[in-house]
N, C-alpha and C positions, 0 to 999 in steps of 0.2 A: 504494500500500500504506500503510495507516495503522498506526502503532505503538501498541501497548497501553501504557498508563501502568503501569510496574512498581510504583509506589507506591499505585496505586488500591486502595481497600478496606483499607489498613493502618490498623488501629484502635489497636494497642498497639505501643509501641516499647520496646526494651531496649537500654541502653548498657552495654557490657562493656569493661573495661580490664584489662591485665595487672598493674595496680597493686593490684587488690583481689581478694579471694577470696570474694566474697559468694555466698550460696546462690542457687540458681535461684529466680526470682520465681514460677514456676509450681508447683514441687513441693518447694521448699526443700532439694533435694538438690544434689549436685555442688558442693562448695566448693573444687574443684581450682583452683589459681592458673594453670594452663596455659590460656592464652587459646584456643588451638585446640580443646582438649577441651570448653571451655565453649561455644564457638560450635557445635561439632558436636552437643552435647547439645541445645541449643535448636532446631536444625534437625531432627535425627532424632527426637527425643522429643516435641517440642511443635509442630512444623510451622512454625516461623519461617522467614523468608527473610532472607538477608544483604542489607542495604541499603547499608552503607558500611564500609570498613576504612580506617584511617588512623593518624595519629600525633597525640598531644597533647603539646605542649611548653609549659613555663612556668617561673616562678620561685617558689621557696618559701624559707622560712627556712633550709632545708638546701642551697640552691643551685638550679641549673637541673635540671629533670627532663624526661624523655622517656618516654612510654608509648605502647604500641600500643593502639588502641581498635577496637571493632567496634560497629556499630549494626544491630540485627535488628528485624524487625517481622512482625506477622501481623494 
C-alpha cells in the first residue's frame, strides 16, 4: 500500500498564532483572536487543511513568550 503525500499540491500556506488577531488572508474577515475559531474559518470557509499545530517559544524585551500556532494550506 502506498501512502499519499498529505502535503502534495499545497500551493498556499497560512501561519496563525494566538498572539495576533489578523484578518483572514482570503476574505479579510474574522479578526477573532480565538485560534480555534480562526482555524475553523479557514477550513470550513476556504477549504484549507490543517498541516501543523504546535507551540512557538522565544524571548523578547518583555520576557519569555509562548504561543500556540497553526499552519494551514491549500
